[in-house]
Backbone as CSV, one residue per row, in Angstrom:
resi,resn,N_x,N_y,N_z,CA_x,CA_y,CA_z,C_x,C_y,C_z
1,MET,36.206,88.723,53.285,37.142,89.037,52.589,38.695,87.944,53.006
2,ARG,39.305,87.739,51.648,40.385,87.025,51.589,41.335,87.863,50.822
3,THR,42.952,87.272,51.341,44.027,87.950,50.878,44.385,87.149,49.375
4,HIS,44.071,85.795,49.704,44.636,84.392,48.639,43.300,83.889,48.095
5,LYS,43.555,83.638,46.524,42.066,82.882,46.360,42.413,81.540,46.896
6,THR,43.789,80.964,46.915,43.914,79.682,47.640,44.920,79.837,48.442
7,GLU,45.382,78.572,49.080,46.679,78.399,49.695,47.633,77.734,49.110
8,PRO,48.774,78.429,49.030,49.798,77.509,48.261,50.038,75.954,48.589
9,GLN,49.945,75.128,47.014,49.736,73.844,46.920,48.684,73.458,47.403
10,ARG,47.494,74.185,47.434,46.478,73.555,47.711,45.278,73.827,46.600
11,ASP,44.131,73.035,46.149,43.394,72.763,45.081,42.371,73.247,45.606
12,TRP,41.844,74.110,46.562,40.521,74.117,47.236,39.591,74.498,46.091
13,PRO,38.467,74.175,46.013,37.645,74.591,44.885,36.807,75.959,45.499
14,ASP,36.538,76.716,44.221,35.699,77.888,44.636,34.614,77.894,45.301
15,GLN,34.808,78.659,46.202,33.355,78.583,47.184,32.137,79.037,46.729
16,THR,31.177,78.360,46.788,29.641,78.583,46.517,28.577,78.474,47.061
17,GLY,29.157,78.959,48.525,27.903,78.928,49.740,27.111,80.191,49.644
18,PRO,26.244,80.261,50.569,25.435,81.276,50.574,25.921,82.689,51.224
19,PHE,27.088,83.177,50.722,27.811,84.285,51.328,28.695,85.041,50.006
20,SER,28.880,85.845,50.169,29.897,86.855,49.079,31.072,86.966,49.538
21,GLN,32.174,86.898,48.974,33.337,86.993,49.021,34.169,87.758,48.276
22,ILE,35.256,88.538,48.765,36.090,89.415,48.031,37.558,89.306,48.057
23,ILE,38.172,88.875,46.985,39.724,88.758,47.194,40.196,90.139,47.098
24,LEU,41.059,90.430,48.133,41.702,91.714,48.197,42.679,91.919,47.022
25,PRO,42.773,92.832,46.006,43.795,92.833,44.814,45.176,93.342,46.089
26,GLY,45.910,92.870,45.163,47.374,92.864,45.567,48.587,92.447,45.101
27,ILE,49.594,92.295,46.054,50.996,91.249,45.749,51.064,90.428,46.323
28,LYS,51.253,89.142,45.738,51.441,87.916,46.872,52.657,87.463,46.448
29,LEU,53.888,87.444,47.392,54.963,86.983,47.510,55.121,85.689,48.139
30,ALA,56.144,84.647,47.407,56.314,83.487,47.832,57.227,83.603,48.873
31,LEU,57.376,83.048,49.976,58.065,82.733,50.761,58.724,81.450,50.835
32,SER,58.235,80.424,50.872,58.716,79.022,50.773,57.730,78.154,49.948
33,GLU,57.683,77.227,50.196,57.040,75.954,49.322,55.690,76.279,50.143
34,ASN,55.117,76.531,50.837,53.765,76.485,51.545,53.655,77.833,52.261
35,ARG,54.108,78.925,51.923,54.051,80.194,52.850,54.332,81.315,51.961
36,SER,53.495,82.468,51.786,53.714,83.537,51.036,52.780,84.408,52.137
37,ILE,53.525,85.849,51.638,52.728,87.008,52.110,52.063,87.915,51.084
38,ALA,51.087,88.607,51.323,50.147,89.444,50.552,50.131,90.713,51.020
39,ILE,50.580,91.513,49.946,50.395,93.221,49.936,49.548,93.413,49.428
40,THR,48.190,93.856,50.286,46.966,94.132,49.369,46.426,95.538,49.581
41,SER,45.716,96.061,49.111,45.156,97.132,49.582,44.039,97.040,50.900
42,SER,43.570,98.034,51.155,42.722,98.064,52.664,41.591,97.621,52.407
43,PRO,41.474,96.639,53.331,39.545,96.085,53.581,38.778,97.312,54.254
44,ALA,39.254,98.170,54.230,38.297,99.071,55.271,36.926,99.598,54.300
45,ARG,37.365,100.108,52.997,35.709,100.010,52.419,35.088,99.224,52.323
46,HIS,35.504,98.129,51.876,34.475,97.006,51.924,33.959,96.500,53.117
47,LEU,34.503,96.682,54.577,33.921,96.598,56.175,32.806,97.765,55.926
48,SER,33.700,98.817,56.039,32.491,99.943,55.682,31.197,99.878,55.278
49,GLN,31.145,99.252,54.063,29.703,98.892,53.168,28.932,97.738,53.720
50,PHE,30.057,97.036,54.222,29.463,95.997,54.979,28.590,96.337,56.445
51,ALA,29.273,96.959,56.865,28.826,97.479,58.406,28.536,96.369,59.243
52,PRO,29.528,95.893,59.149,29.888,94.568,60.801,29.511,94.849,61.962
53,ASP,28.885,93.850,62.815,28.680,94.235,64.284,30.009,93.444,64.970
54,ILE,30.368,92.930,64.081,31.692,92.242,64.761,32.188,91.586,63.763
55,VAL,34.067,91.511,63.584,34.934,91.169,62.602,35.683,90.225,63.073
56,ILE,35.770,88.895,62.310,37.246,87.852,62.763,38.195,87.825,61.974
57,VAL,39.425,88.464,62.745,40.734,88.594,61.880,41.623,87.538,62.059
58,SER,41.766,86.902,60.776,42.308,85.563,60.972,43.852,85.585,60.157
59,GLY,44.773,85.939,61.796,45.934,85.952,61.513,46.837,87.578,61.837
60,PHE,47.906,87.610,61.390,48.222,88.736,61.324,49.292,89.588,60.386
61,GLY,48.645,89.385,59.248,49.066,90.009,58.329,48.807,91.293,58.189
62,TRP,49.340,91.789,56.657,48.888,93.489,56.738,47.370,93.889,56.543
63,ALA,46.658,92.977,55.918,45.460,93.114,55.893,44.770,93.254,57.095
64,MET,45.008,92.438,57.717,44.525,91.656,59.031,44.705,93.212,60.021
65,TRP,45.787,93.629,60.125,45.879,94.969,60.753,45.321,95.816,60.559
66,GLN,45.180,96.153,58.992,44.348,97.654,58.649,42.934,97.263,59.122
67,ALA,42.290,95.976,59.128,41.129,95.732,59.738,40.928,95.622,60.898
68,HIS,41.855,95.335,61.999,41.803,95.793,62.937,41.951,97.253,63.532
69,HIS,42.595,98.211,62.833,42.784,99.174,62.903,41.192,100.216,62.323
70,TRP,40.786,99.567,61.426,39.241,99.950,61.340,38.245,99.769,62.264
71,CYS,38.548,98.476,62.671,37.392,97.992,63.911,37.409,99.300,65.364
72,ARG,39.521,99.273,65.185,39.081,100.250,66.811,38.604,101.727,66.157
73,ALA,38.984,102.277,64.935,38.059,103.362,65.014,37.032,103.301,64.837
74,GLN,36.445,102.319,64.459,34.622,102.334,64.294,34.074,102.113,65.769
75,ASN,34.885,101.382,66.842,34.533,100.796,67.851,33.738,99.616,67.608
76,ILE,34.227,98.830,66.702,33.613,97.735,66.641,34.137,96.508,66.795
77,PRO,34.201,95.710,67.869,34.794,94.567,67.984,35.141,93.916,67.357
78,TYR,36.453,92.768,67.291,36.856,91.871,66.501,37.346,90.780,67.409
79,ILE,37.367,89.610,67.002,38.059,88.185,67.278,39.258,88.079,66.376
80,VAL,40.421,87.670,67.152,41.521,87.122,66.423,41.366,85.563,66.206
81,ARG,41.229,85.207,64.959,41.645,83.566,64.539,42.802,83.174,64.197
82,PHE,43.705,82.251,64.802,44.899,81.843,64.379,45.160,80.578,65.168
83,ASP,46.186,80.073,64.218,46.653,78.626,64.753,48.046,78.535,63.900
84,GLY,49.063,79.126,64.239,50.090,78.806,63.462,50.939,78.728,64.766
85,TRP,50.536,78.250,66.073,51.419,78.111,67.277,52.383,77.145,66.889
86,ALA,52.327,76.567,65.600,53.706,75.261,65.509,55.145,75.918,65.399
87,GLN,55.249,76.681,64.556,56.285,77.369,64.489,56.571,78.684,64.037
88,SER,55.034,79.304,64.494,54.890,80.720,64.206,56.294,81.451,64.412
89,ASP,56.444,81.598,65.853,57.424,82.451,66.329,58.782,82.280,66.019
90,ALA,59.078,81.333,65.584,60.417,80.896,64.716,60.621,81.230,63.382
91,ALA,59.422,81.144,62.561,59.684,81.550,61.176,59.017,82.981,60.927
92,PHE,58.676,83.827,61.654,58.634,84.749,61.526,59.107,85.840,62.457
93,LYS,60.730,85.782,62.542,61.600,86.151,63.479,61.600,88.089,62.881
94,ASN,60.471,88.849,63.097,60.203,90.281,62.847,59.781,90.859,63.623
95,PRO,60.806,91.709,64.525,60.152,92.379,65.476,58.962,93.438,65.417
96,LEU,59.044,93.683,63.865,57.694,94.890,63.491,56.355,93.976,64.009
97,ARG,56.431,92.751,63.339,55.007,91.722,63.001,54.653,91.359,64.255
98,ALA,55.868,91.118,65.389,55.855,90.587,67.052,54.811,91.834,67.357
99,LYS,55.588,93.011,67.191,54.647,94.545,68.041,53.083,94.332,67.394
100,MET,53.263,94.528,66.214,52.115,94.601,65.173,50.951,93.550,66.339
101,ARG,51.595,92.084,66.569,50.377,91.034,66.607,50.186,91.474,68.426
102,CYS,51.167,91.665,68.757,51.106,92.448,70.509,49.996,93.064,70.712
103,ILE,49.721,94.141,69.814,48.923,95.122,69.656,47.327,94.771,69.379
104,MET,47.710,93.837,68.238,45.978,93.618,67.760,45.604,92.281,68.993
105,ILE,46.269,91.833,69.544,45.824,90.631,70.794,45.288,91.664,71.732
106,SER,46.122,92.629,72.002,45.797,93.392,73.593,44.325,94.050,73.263
107,HIS,43.847,94.411,71.991,42.696,95.088,71.592,41.550,94.157,71.265
108,ALA,41.992,92.714,71.122,41.043,91.679,70.595,39.905,91.144,71.669
109,LYS,38.876,91.460,71.369,37.408,90.760,72.350,37.239,89.443,72.546
110,GLY,38.099,88.620,71.591,37.766,87.066,72.253,39.271,86.663,70.751
111,ALA,39.371,84.985,70.974,39.945,84.603,70.224,39.729,83.239,69.975
112,ILE,39.829,82.564,68.616,39.130,81.429,68.130,40.649,80.631,67.877
113,ALA,40.694,79.556,68.448,41.929,78.526,68.141,41.007,77.031,67.517
114,ALA,41.842,76.614,67.090,41.189,75.127,66.488,41.849,74.052,67.298
115,SER,42.547,74.221,68.057,43.049,72.895,68.718,43.427,73.596,70.242
116,ALA,43.593,72.456,71.129,44.608,72.681,72.278,45.477,73.432,72.203
117,PRO,46.765,73.040,71.446,47.889,73.836,71.502,47.743,75.383,71.165
118,GLY,46.404,75.463,70.073,46.080,76.741,69.661,45.683,77.756,70.896
119,LYS,44.914,77.206,71.693,44.438,77.460,72.468,45.720,77.912,73.841
120,GLN,46.405,77.046,73.974,47.973,77.785,74.899,48.415,78.818,74.458
121,TRP,48.725,78.667,72.723,49.443,79.810,72.304,48.774,81.043,72.634
122,PHE,47.586,81.177,72.800,46.568,82.340,72.751,46.646,82.541,74.696
123,LEU,46.556,81.667,75.512,47.017,82.313,76.713,48.272,82.629,76.917
124,ASP,49.473,81.656,76.338,50.859,82.635,76.411,50.834,83.594,75.994
125,HIS,49.960,84.560,74.970,49.849,85.686,74.577,49.374,86.829,75.205
126,GLY,48.687,86.465,76.401,47.996,87.291,77.453,46.566,87.149,76.814
127,ILE,45.796,86.247,76.057,44.385,86.404,76.526,43.996,85.360,77.334
128,THR,42.828,85.875,78.333,42.380,84.935,79.342,41.603,84.012,78.919
129,ALA,41.417,82.776,79.509,40.911,81.706,79.170,38.964,81.948,78.670
130,ASP,38.886,82.893,79.576,37.074,83.125,78.993,37.115,83.533,78.104
131,LYS,37.976,84.208,77.409,37.808,84.804,75.672,38.300,83.940,74.487
132,ILE,38.637,82.951,74.980,39.070,82.163,73.909,38.049,80.756,73.908
133,SER,37.812,80.619,72.798,36.720,79.616,72.041,37.820,78.586,71.621
134,VAL,37.849,77.015,71.501,38.224,76.180,70.685,37.546,75.324,69.764
135,ILE,37.430,75.854,68.615,36.494,75.296,67.618,37.072,74.671,66.564
136,PRO,36.683,73.326,66.475,37.569,72.576,65.645,37.296,72.535,64.139
137,ILE,37.848,71.686,63.639,38.170,71.948,61.931,37.281,70.697,61.282
138,ALA,36.826,70.713,60.217,35.874,70.159,59.612,36.655,69.129,58.413
139,PRO,36.222,68.109,57.896,36.889,67.487,56.785,36.478,68.601,55.627
140,SER,37.387,68.544,54.606,37.248,69.832,53.447,36.491,68.951,52.122
141,PHE,35.773,67.606,52.981,34.924,67.315,51.850,33.498,66.854,52.381
142,ALA,32.718,66.376,51.878,31.378,66.016,52.372,31.976,64.306,52.488
143,PRO,31.285,63.666,53.847,31.804,62.029,54.107,31.091,61.448,53.469
144,LEU,31.698,60.200,53.198,31.086,59.338,52.398,30.179,58.663,53.239
145,SER,28.922,58.150,52.571,27.823,57.462,53.619,28.454,56.444,54.211
146,ARG,27.612,55.755,55.346,28.418,54.502,56.128,28.571,53.078,54.874
147,GLU,27.129,53.196,53.883,27.380,51.887,53.256,28.513,52.058,52.222
148,ALA,29.142,53.225,52.009,29.894,53.413,51.116,31.795,53.463,51.726
149,LEU,31.950,53.166,52.795,33.074,52.949,53.867,33.064,51.455,53.700
150,PRO,34.094,51.035,52.971,34.846,49.492,53.367,35.196,49.128,54.507
151,ASP,34.792,47.855,55.143,35.442,47.482,56.155,36.527,47.490,56.215
152,PHE,37.603,47.225,57.141,38.983,47.218,57.561,39.624,46.321,56.610
153,ASP,38.831,45.239,56.487,39.602,43.871,55.791,39.751,43.921,54.192
154,GLN,38.698,45.027,53.945,38.356,44.936,52.313,39.261,46.292,51.595
155,ARG,40.097,46.752,52.700,40.805,47.814,52.201,42.205,47.404,51.607
156,PRO,42.431,48.302,50.634,43.561,47.343,49.826,44.834,48.024,50.164
157,TYR,45.067,49.301,51.260,46.262,49.632,51.657,46.416,49.738,53.133
158,ASP,47.465,49.069,53.614,47.746,48.870,54.942,48.141,50.395,55.373
159,LEU,48.951,51.377,54.655,49.559,52.566,55.230,49.495,53.423,54.155
160,LEU,48.857,54.469,54.713,48.305,55.963,53.720,49.174,57.343,54.139
161,TRP,49.846,57.947,53.490,50.538,58.913,53.432,49.807,59.782,52.755
162,CYS,49.024,60.827,53.446,48.198,62.100,52.379,48.768,63.282,52.845
163,ALA,49.625,63.993,52.143,50.217,65.275,52.442,51.637,65.550,51.391
164,ARG,51.781,66.596,51.537,53.091,67.046,50.638,54.230,66.225,51.386
165,PRO,55.105,65.546,50.392,55.754,64.614,50.678,57.124,65.660,51.092
166,THR,57.382,66.314,52.485,58.492,67.296,52.536,58.724,66.661,54.071
167,ALA,60.070,67.161,54.232,60.608,66.949,55.357,59.882,67.323,56.615
168,GLN,59.528,68.557,56.620,58.444,69.441,57.596,57.308,68.751,58.177
169,LYS,57.157,68.430,56.834,55.630,67.263,57.169,55.793,65.686,57.618
170,GLY,57.208,65.285,57.882,57.438,64.308,58.465,57.567,62.693,57.454
171,PHE,57.643,63.473,55.960,57.910,62.178,55.250,58.968,61.230,55.319
172,ASP,60.221,61.996,55.695,61.180,60.941,56.041,61.418,60.178,57.283
173,HIS,60.460,60.570,58.095,60.135,59.487,59.314,59.213,58.718,58.414
174,PHE,58.025,58.887,58.050,56.996,58.141,57.510,57.559,57.011,56.813
175,LEU,58.669,57.169,55.926,59.361,56.219,54.948,60.234,55.474,56.174
176,SER,60.767,55.781,57.182,61.799,54.926,57.874,60.677,53.949,58.965
177,ILE,59.759,54.489,59.028,58.659,53.894,59.947,57.886,52.365,58.994
178,ALA,57.798,53.231,57.475,57.257,52.017,56.620,58.283,51.234,56.382
179,SER,59.541,51.648,56.442,60.256,50.108,56.064,60.398,49.089,57.030
180,ALA,60.228,50.053,58.373,60.692,49.107,59.427,59.305,48.171,59.768
181,LEU,58.190,48.563,59.261,57.107,47.891,59.041,57.006,46.844,58.030
182,SER,57.475,47.071,56.783,57.785,46.087,55.648,58.938,44.991,56.168
183,ARG,60.127,45.276,56.583,61.049,44.487,57.061,60.548,43.482,58.272
184,GLN,59.453,43.902,59.030,58.652,42.960,59.972,57.544,42.163,59.485
185,HIS,57.432,42.556,58.038,56.081,41.721,57.800,54.487,42.290,58.284
186,ALA,54.837,43.460,58.582,53.733,43.771,59.187,52.859,44.455,58.315
187,ILE,52.878,45.205,56.917,52.199,45.638,56.031,52.793,45.053,54.766
188,SER,51.607,45.331,53.896,52.455,44.814,52.603,51.919,45.618,51.275
189,ARG,50.944,46.684,51.445,50.763,47.481,50.302,50.480,49.140,51.428
190,ILE,51.239,49.853,50.732,51.255,51.459,50.875,50.687,52.514,49.899
191,CYS,49.948,53.216,50.171,49.721,54.395,49.062,50.213,55.749,49.700
192,ILE,51.231,56.319,48.833,51.246,57.786,49.065,50.645,58.701,48.154
193,VAL,50.035,59.566,48.719,49.035,60.592,48.227,49.637,62.494,48.138
194,GLY,49.742,62.988,47.114,50.145,64.158,47.231,51.836,64.436,46.363
195,VAL,52.023,63.576,45.544,53.309,63.435,44.864,53.422,63.926,43.476
196,PRO,53.592,65.446,43.519,54.098,66.280,42.406,54.623,65.352,41.278
197,ALA,54.734,65.763,40.309,54.901,64.676,38.840,56.324,64.854,39.134
198,ARG,56.851,66.509,39.316,58.237,67.049,39.387,59.158,65.956,40.609
199,ASN,58.469,65.566,41.807,58.953,64.686,42.769,59.123,63.419,42.514
200,ALA,58.279,62.654,41.496,57.832,61.362,41.177,59.275,60.280,41.204
201,THR,60.074,60.914,40.552,61.422,59.916,40.092,62.126,59.823,41.479
202,ALA,62.367,61.441,42.232,63.197,61.318,43.089,62.635,60.487,44.112
203,ILE,61.349,60.378,44.739,60.597,59.842,45.355,60.639,58.068,45.602
204,GLN,60.670,58.128,44.262,60.838,56.641,43.621,61.481,56.035,44.145
205,ALA,63.092,56.529,43.824,64.557,56.032,43.975,64.499,55.801,45.729
206,LYS,64.098,56.981,46.048,64.024,56.494,47.819,63.340,55.271,48.535
207,LEU,62.099,55.086,47.566,61.098,53.697,47.745,62.071,52.611,47.422
208,THR,62.904,52.925,46.276,63.302,51.181,46.289,64.791,51.356,46.674
209,ALA,65.190,52.141,47.353,66.410,51.776,48.019,65.844,51.427,49.304
210,LEU,64.606,51.977,49.855,64.224,51.083,51.060,63.441,49.766,51.161
211,ARG,63.444,49.522,49.756,62.629,48.177,49.415,61.445,48.177,49.273
212,LEU,60.468,49.472,49.045,59.627,49.588,49.376,58.476,50.278,47.989
213,GLY,59.428,50.199,46.942,59.276,50.370,45.681,58.356,49.432,44.857
214,GLY,58.159,48.394,45.262,57.257,47.160,44.697,55.928,46.881,45.498
215,ILE,55.460,48.048,46.875,54.343,47.687,47.369,54.053,49.054,47.726
216,THR,54.538,50.204,46.866,53.661,51.401,47.263,53.054,52.038,45.944
217,THR,52.083,52.495,46.022,51.412,53.433,44.867,51.747,54.768,45.195
218,LEU,52.098,55.343,44.341,52.205,56.923,44.400,50.976,57.476,43.508
219,LEU,50.336,58.792,44.072,48.974,59.323,43.571,49.861,61.163,43.668
220,ALA,49.206,61.634,42.780,49.403,62.984,42.910,48.848,63.710,43.468
221,PRO,48.896,64.975,43.846,48.206,65.556,44.584,46.497,65.729,44.178
222,MET,45.291,65.960,44.869,44.045,65.805,44.660,43.138,66.710,45.256
223,PRO,42.586,67.563,44.521,41.536,68.113,45.312,40.765,67.565,46.108
224,PRO,40.322,68.334,47.412,39.662,67.926,48.263,38.329,67.003,48.436
225,HIS,37.473,67.319,46.727,36.176,66.250,46.872,36.736,65.163,46.265
226,LYS,37.775,64.840,45.743,38.069,63.455,45.637,38.887,62.562,46.374
227,LEU,38.805,63.014,47.730,39.985,62.466,48.759,39.136,61.492,49.649
228,ALA,37.920,61.504,49.581,37.328,60.871,50.435,37.526,59.299,50.298
229,PRO,37.604,59.266,48.809,38.048,57.164,48.493,38.941,56.953,48.753
230,VAL,39.861,57.715,48.867,41.395,57.623,49.207,41.614,57.543,50.399
231,TYR,41.336,57.914,51.186,41.177,57.887,52.851,40.626,56.480,53.149
232,ALA,39.387,56.237,52.510,38.844,55.103,52.793,39.423,53.587,52.456
233,SER,40.251,53.667,51.178,40.975,52.761,50.826,42.293,52.155,51.788
234,ALA,42.559,53.121,52.807,43.532,52.596,53.835,43.030,51.932,55.164
235,ARG,43.788,51.113,55.806,43.427,50.756,56.839,43.859,51.740,58.188
236,LEU,45.323,52.264,58.015,45.750,53.336,58.814,46.437,54.521,57.929
237,LEU,46.111,55.714,58.770,46.708,57.347,58.191,47.943,57.154,59.492
238,LEU,49.097,57.382,58.735,50.649,57.845,59.473,50.699,58.954,58.982
239,LEU,50.927,59.726,59.928,51.378,61.494,59.972,52.446,62.263,60.887
240,PRO,53.401,61.541,60.987,54.653,62.179,62.036,55.300,63.267,61.461
241,SER,54.651,64.620,61.311,54.610,65.563,60.979,55.471,66.402,62.178
242,LEU,56.651,67.024,61.645,57.062,68.166,62.449,56.321,69.469,62.866
243,ASN,55.518,69.800,62.189,54.797,71.057,62.420,53.520,70.645,61.712
244,ASP,52.373,70.664,62.130,51.445,70.675,61.599,50.326,71.663,62.571
245,ALA,50.073,73.012,61.862,49.143,73.977,62.975,47.814,73.162,63.438
246,TYR,47.508,72.808,61.905,45.982,72.252,62.140,45.772,70.475,62.207
247,GLY,46.238,69.806,60.985,45.892,68.714,61.217,44.827,68.293,60.363
248,VAL,44.400,69.107,59.053,43.246,68.468,58.832,43.012,67.082,58.012
249,ALA,44.343,66.279,57.728,44.499,64.871,57.434,43.724,64.436,58.356
250,VAL,44.368,64.161,59.481,43.822,63.646,60.628,42.237,63.616,60.787
251,VAL,41.575,64.446,60.540,40.138,64.249,61.068,39.731,63.707,59.428
252,GLU,40.238,64.204,58.416,39.609,63.631,56.958,39.818,62.016,57.307
253,ALA,40.618,61.788,57.705,40.774,60.171,57.638,39.741,59.810,58.624
254,MET,39.669,60.526,59.926,38.871,59.618,60.813,37.527,59.704,60.211
255,VAL,36.918,60.370,59.756,35.506,60.421,59.140,35.435,59.303,58.265
256,CYS,36.394,58.792,57.516,36.810,57.603,56.411,37.024,56.454,57.352
257,ASP,36.630,56.121,58.586,36.801,55.240,59.749,38.348,54.869,59.565
258,THR,39.330,55.487,58.847,40.595,55.116,59.161,41.330,55.672,59.888
259,ILE,42.005,54.440,60.999,42.908,54.962,62.269,43.734,55.552,61.882
260,VAL,43.925,56.711,62.373,45.410,57.675,62.828,46.399,57.756,63.930
261,VAL,47.992,57.529,63.228,48.785,57.471,64.073,49.605,58.641,63.862
262,ALA,49.358,59.659,64.529,50.272,60.631,64.638,51.123,61.540,65.463
263,SER,52.250,62.553,64.864,52.923,63.042,66.026,52.251,64.207,67.089
264,ASP,53.016,64.458,68.028,52.276,65.144,69.167,52.830,66.841,69.055
265,GLN,53.311,66.861,67.383,53.297,68.181,67.007,52.377,68.394,65.931
266,VAL,51.354,67.801,66.184,50.076,67.889,64.723,48.994,68.548,65.636
267,GLY,48.324,69.994,65.128,47.673,70.672,66.233,46.214,69.682,66.534
268,VAL,45.636,69.269,65.830,44.319,68.450,66.415,44.872,67.204,67.200
269,ALA,46.198,66.830,67.131,46.389,65.284,67.940,46.023,65.206,69.219
270,ARG,46.467,66.363,69.932,45.962,66.467,71.255,44.364,66.474,71.723
271,ASP,43.553,66.637,70.681,42.151,66.839,71.365,41.658,65.509,70.506
272,VAL,42.313,64.666,69.940,41.302,63.416,69.243,42.299,62.117,69.512
273,LEU,43.364,62.184,69.733,44.294,61.061,69.554,44.564,60.567,71.243
274,VAL,45.288,59.424,70.984,45.806,59.183,73.049,47.277,59.146,72.991
275,ALA,47.838,59.833,74.030,49.058,60.095,73.871,49.735,58.558,74.357
276,GLY,50.948,58.085,73.907,51.451,56.934,74.181,50.952,55.997,73.443
277,GLU,49.859,56.257,72.565,49.075,54.859,71.731,48.931,55.295,70.222
278,THR,47.749,56.533,70.136,48.068,56.864,68.729,48.760,58.001,68.340
279,MET,49.473,59.051,69.681,49.814,60.296,69.552,51.280,60.159,70.122
280,LEU,52.436,60.019,69.263,53.545,59.574,70.089,54.610,60.977,69.610
281,PRO,55.626,60.960,70.291,56.637,62.153,70.077,57.552,61.595,68.918
282,LEU,57.746,62.598,68.286,58.736,62.562,66.944,60.060,61.544,67.044
283,PRO,59.786,61.227,66.122,60.951,59.802,65.831,62.230,61.289,65.524
284,PRO,63.997,60.651,65.717,64.227,59.283,66.236,64.013,58.918,67.771
285,LEU,63.487,59.424,68.771,63.312,59.067,69.719,61.539,58.327,70.085
286,GLY,62.173,57.055,70.372,60.879,55.930,70.429,60.438,55.689,69.379
287,MET,61.309,55.643,68.143,61.049,55.011,66.923,60.683,53.502,66.973
288,GLU,61.055,52.965,67.980,60.404,51.211,68.045,58.872,51.641,68.903
289,ASN,58.570,52.754,69.283,57.315,52.589,69.618,56.585,52.810,68.534
290,TRP,56.559,53.777,67.341,55.860,53.996,66.658,55.515,52.568,65.894
291,VAL,56.610,51.555,65.495,56.235,50.660,65.066,55.229,49.331,65.712
292,THR,55.773,49.493,67.092,54.894,48.497,67.992,53.692,49.086,67.777
293,SER,53.377,50.389,68.054,51.603,50.837,68.092,50.818,50.503,66.697
294,ILE,51.838,50.869,65.756,51.323,50.455,64.131,50.794,48.962,63.964
295,LYS,51.954,48.082,64.479,51.592,46.482,64.315,50.651,46.218,65.188
296,ARG,50.065,46.797,66.293,49.043,46.343,67.177,47.896,46.945,66.494
297,LEU,47.932,48.115,66.296,46.614,48.654,65.581,46.394,47.750,64.401
298,LEU,47.102,47.374,63.472,46.951,46.364,62.247,46.795,45.183,62.847
299,ALA,46.842,44.436,63.582,46.559,43.117,63.787,45.814,43.002,65.022
300,ASP,45.590,43.793,65.679,44.721,43.429,67.247,43.185,43.861,66.719
301,PRO,42.246,43.131,66.536,40.947,44.170,66.242,40.236,44.575,67.542
302,THR,40.744,43.902,68.555,40.224,44.573,70.047,40.588,45.764,70.062
303,TYR,41.765,46.000,70.300,42.672,47.370,70.356,42.575,48.486,69.115
304,ARG,42.822,47.742,67.829,41.888,48.833,66.869,40.592,49.318,66.917
305,ASN,39.683,48.752,67.327,38.383,48.818,67.474,38.170,49.926,68.629
306,ARG,38.690,49.883,69.621,38.951,50.533,70.545,39.456,52.127,70.320
307,HIS,40.140,52.248,69.529,41.131,53.272,68.905,39.926,54.113,68.111
308,LEU,39.504,53.425,67.132,38.496,53.534,66.057,37.336,54.456,66.987
309,SER,36.648,53.644,67.779,35.665,53.959,68.742,35.877,55.623,69.385
310,LEU,37.127,55.697,70.000,37.264,56.579,70.549,37.742,57.943,69.492
311,GLN,38.244,57.728,67.816,38.445,58.683,67.273,36.880,59.362,66.569
312,LYS,36.170,58.294,66.608,34.995,58.776,66.011,33.902,59.755,67.023
313,GLN,34.420,59.221,68.389,33.580,60.017,69.477,34.265,61.147,69.457
314,ALA,35.639,61.122,69.236,36.454,63.003,69.140,35.978,63.420,68.486
315,ILE,35.236,63.079,67.306,35.431,64.215,66.052,33.897,64.452,65.707
316,VAL,32.959,63.719,66.759,31.709,63.639,66.370,30.960,65.262,66.385
317,ARG,31.764,66.369,66.724,30.856,67.631,66.593,31.672,68.388,65.459
318,ASN,33.078,67.797,64.990,33.368,68.365,63.588,32.597,68.404,62.536
319,THR,31.438,69.194,62.366,30.643,69.352,61.467,30.545,70.880,61.138
320,PRO,30.326,71.051,59.846,30.122,72.472,59.416,28.786,73.419,60.352
321,ARG,28.176,72.686,60.518,26.805,73.019,61.211,27.078,73.502,62.803
322,ASN,27.947,72.335,63.208,28.420,72.507,64.899,29.176,73.675,64.746
323,ILE,30.335,73.682,63.997,31.376,74.957,64.054,30.633,75.963,63.582
324,ALA,29.687,76.196,62.693,28.899,77.594,62.509,28.240,77.608,63.877
325,GLN,27.582,77.209,64.344,27.147,77.280,65.618,28.163,77.910,66.739
326,GLN,29.098,77.067,67.089,30.204,77.562,67.870,30.671,79.146,67.291
327,THR,31.251,79.293,66.448,31.510,80.684,65.783,30.491,81.404,66.136
328,TRP,29.305,81.500,66.073,28.049,82.619,66.195,28.356,82.514,67.809
329,GLN,28.309,81.376,68.489,28.261,81.946,69.945,29.415,82.601,70.384
330,ALA,30.724,82.200,69.757,31.797,83.213,70.117,31.682,84.499,69.845
331,CYS,30.844,84.905,68.733,30.763,86.302,68.102,29.704,86.811,69.205
332,ARG,28.828,86.085,70.038,27.807,86.802,70.555,28.521,87.178,71.665
333,ALA,29.528,86.216,72.286,29.978,86.315,73.780,31.250,87.860,73.344
334,ALA,31.679,87.730,72.412,32.505,89.086,71.816,31.515,90.374,71.785
335,ILE,30.414,90.358,71.417,29.918,91.457,71.216,29.466,91.630,72.700
336,GLY,28.911,91.218,73.653,28.652,90.999,75.105,27.214,91.332,75.037
């Protein structure tokens, strides 16, 4: 059961797997460019019809509160899945929500996080380590075949941005780093993916001011099934995000053999990147480290291949089958 058919600013395709799904009717209220709240009917009737052995509650919204309440009344165990560690507490300064969250966590039989920071969030909120499963995220598309992946030297773009072009995602930092790399003749082609038509003129003006306009290609937001060739067209994905709880783009780039450099505020970064080399503190602290690291990755084949190998190894289990198996094991453990 879901409260939304899709996420704000996400173009997910309709899911057609071997399962049923219900979009709970109700009111959806936008809170910001990428956040909304849903006031929905109770999922209790659907849960009763399905008669689950265990329930996974994703987040701490009103529908999740009602689901948790039903589970407790029916003596059915539930697991909390949540990865809003990055700025969740700061964004939701709501004492009622904090109380609801505290109650839900205290009665949960387990927790599922997608990354090391997510696990730490659960530990900080009172769930013991033996009840927490860290289950990674998978790319939102089927990976390209090995034959379809271009070699490093065949890729037309040196630098790739693939996200919403907002300050919170780190877009301003991306532009500053790209400008420094361009001035030092370390890059000659940039691709920026995810630019809505309404923002294209303003972003083009920024690029022109930084003398990046002539070397940059702007592409509109794309649905997931069209992203793999875009990732595979670039040598390096740069994501200096201020708060990216999951970091899906990091994993998606890696399955396309695209080297990744990201901030330590990207959830998956601590699990798949190397601190001080491909995972760095946010600029402006250590801005020169970002430039130096990217220059070396682009110019030094031995250094780059070492990190490509490390990144491939880090995501070898980020497949739907493995994730389903790990989720199944988490459910078995919670049922006991």
